[in-house]
N, C-alpha and C positions, 0 to 999 in steps of 0.2 A: 404599490406592493412593498410592504415592510420587511426588512431583515428577519423577523419573528417568523413570518411566512416561509421563508426559505428553511430557516433551523429546524421549524417544526416538520418540514417535510424531510428534511435529511434524517432527524431523528426518528422517522417512521423506518427508514432503509436500516438505519443503523442505531439503535437507540444508546443513550449514555451507559444504561446499565450494562451494555455487553463489554465495556472496556475492561481491561486488564485492572488490576490495584494500584497499579505504579503510574499507570498513564494519566495524562491531562488533555482530553478531548474535549471539544466543546468551543464556545465563543468564549476568546481570552481577550479581545480588544473590541470595543466598540458599542455602541448604543442599539439595543435589539429593536427599538421601534422606529428607527431611522427608514426613510424611504431607499429602495436600492435603486442605484443609477446603472449598475451592471456587476456581472461577478467574474472574478478572475480565478482558475483554478489552476493549482500547482501542486506538486509533492511537498517542497520546501519553501519557507517564507525566508526570504534573504533581503538584505538592504535594495537588491536591484528588482527583487519581484514588487516591493512595495512600491518604488519607482514607477514601475512598469504600470501598476494600477491607476496610480496618478496619472501618467501619460495618457492610459485609456480611458480615462474618467470611469472607472469601477470604484466604487466605496466599500465592496465586499471582497475579502479573498478568502477562497476556501481551499485549503492544504489538507494533505494526507499527515505529513508529519506536524506534532505541534511545535510552535515557535516557543512557548514558555513550558518547558517539562519541569523544571525545578522553579521553586519560587525566587522571584526577584528581589533582592533586598535593598536595592536602590534602582533609579533610572537617571542616570548620568550620562550616558553614551559612552561608557567605558568597553562593552561589548557589544556585538552585532545584535543579539536580541534586543539590548535596551534601545540601541538605535533605530530597529525597526518599530519598536513600540513609539517611541518619540515621533517618528516621521506618521505613522499610522493616525496617531491621535492629532498631530498637526494638519493632517489632510482629511480627517472625519472618515477613515477607512477601518472597517471591521475585520476581523481576524477571526477566523473559524476553523477548526481542525476536526477532520474524522478519521482518527488512527485506529486503535487496535478495536475499537467498537465496528469499524468497517471491515478490518480483518475478520473478525469472527462473525459477522453477517451472513446470514444465506443470501446468495446474490450478491456479496461483497468482493473484496479483493482477491481472496483465495479462489473463488468461484469463477470470477473471470480470467484469473491465472490458466485454471483448469480448462476453461473453456477455449482458450487460445492453444492449448496443448492437444485438444481433442478428446479429453478424457470423458466416459460416460459412468453413469452408476454412482454417483458422488456421495460419499458419506465423511463424517467428521473423522478426523485422527482421533481428537481429544474431545467429547462433547461437554458442554458445561453444565454444571449441576442444575437440575430442575428446570433446564431450558427447554425440554423436549427437542424438536428438531429445529429450533430457532437459530441457535448459536453454538458455536465451538472454535477449536484451535486447529486450523490446517485442514486440509480435506485429502481424500485418497478415493482414486476411481481406477477405471479400466480403459486401456487404448481398444480403438474398435478391433485392431489385429494386434497379434505379436509384432516387435518391432527391434531388430538388433540394436543393441546399445549404439553403437558408432554412427547409425543412421539416426537414432533418437537425437544425439549429441549435436549432430550436424543440423537438424531441423530445430532446435532450440536456438542455437545461434543465428537461424535464419529468422525465426519468428521474433525474436526478442531483440534483434539485432545487436547482439552480444558480439564483442570483439574476441572474448576468450572467455572459457569456460574453466573453472577448477573442479576436478572430479577424480574419484578413484579409477582403479584399473577396470576398462570395460571389455578388456579382451574376453571373447568367446560369450558374451551374456547377452540374452534375448529377452527383451522386458515386456510385461503386459500391464502390470499392476502398479500404479505411480501414486506416491504421496507427495506432498507440496504444502509449504507455506512461505508466503512472500516475506520478504525482510530479513531478520535473524530468527530462523526458525529450528536451529539445530537441537532445541531442547524438546522435541518431537521424534526424535530419531528413534528411540526406544520404541515408542508407542507405533510408529509406522512400521517399524521391523515386526512386531507383535501381530500387527495386521495383513500382514504377507506382502509387504510394498518389496518389489524388484528394485525400485529406484526411490531415492527421495530428492527433489528439488526445492532448492531454497535460495536465499539471497546470499548468506554468508555462512561460513561453517568454520570453527577455529580447527587449528592445526590437528590437535590430539584427537578430535572426533574422528578424523579419517581412517585411523587405526582402528576405531570401534564399528566400521562398518558391518562386518561379519557377513561380508557377501553381497548386502545390498548396495546398487551403486549410489553413491554420494555425488551430488551435483550444485555447486554453488555457482550462480550467473551474476553477482553483484547485487547490493540492496537495492540501489536505485533500478537497475534493469529488472529487476523481478516485479516492482510495483510501479513501472512507468506507465501502465494501462489503467491506473487508478483514476487519472484525470478522464479517460473516456468514459470510464464507468459513471462518474459523477456528472458529464455534460449529458450523458444519455439520460440519466434519471431526471435531472432538473429540467432539461427541455421538454422530456414526455409532461412533465407536470405543469411547466409553466412556459407556454409556447411564446411567447412575447416578452420573456425575460431575456436581455442581453448577457450572453455567455462568453467570454473569453477564456482560451487556452494560453498559457504561458509560452512565450516564445524562448525562454530562458531555460537552459540544461542547467540543474543545480546540482549535479551531481559534483561532491566535492572530491572523488576519488579519479585521478588521472592515470592512464596506461601509455608506456613507452614500450614499443614492440621493436 
């Protein structure tokens, strides 16, 4: 089985046309017609991830976040991105990312987050032009039953294994309609409010956005934490289509943010 077959399958789930203009998803390093020895799934590509792929004998790494986001003007080992590329090429490892195209896909990252929360009747917060119902930014849906805001916050911490949440005042609030966007999703706040969201859940929110909540509960759980189940999404998708493919999940926590309590 070639890398091309894996890439073609991934791009039926998340076509590259779905990605945002600023993004750089797709195959970044490697030869697309090489035979696959194994796939390593991760959120971020770091030097430790490339070393793990070498150790496991996987010659394809599929990440959520692209390693190469801005053009590399040289490859001398001066940055971790350059060192990752050098090691990947040295060991014949291909690097592929499914980023905002997977965020924006039906049954992609945001659909998986909504499933973990238990939302029903999903719709896009911002549907992409001329896409029909195929892709969009963020989703909004309904809880099966109204839930106290404090109970919802406690459940989020439990489901996502989050040590702490950043949020506006939940006092006296009851939630039913929940909007969400994995990663940095605060650009969708106004649209979520206009669609009647009682709460907006995302990975990170800047300080001044909290003043603009206008009654909508804002919740930031951390960028990495919000997207952590992307690896499970990719594993399920690939395992269903390629039962004989060796799929490995990284054992490395690549979250660069640490917390002190």
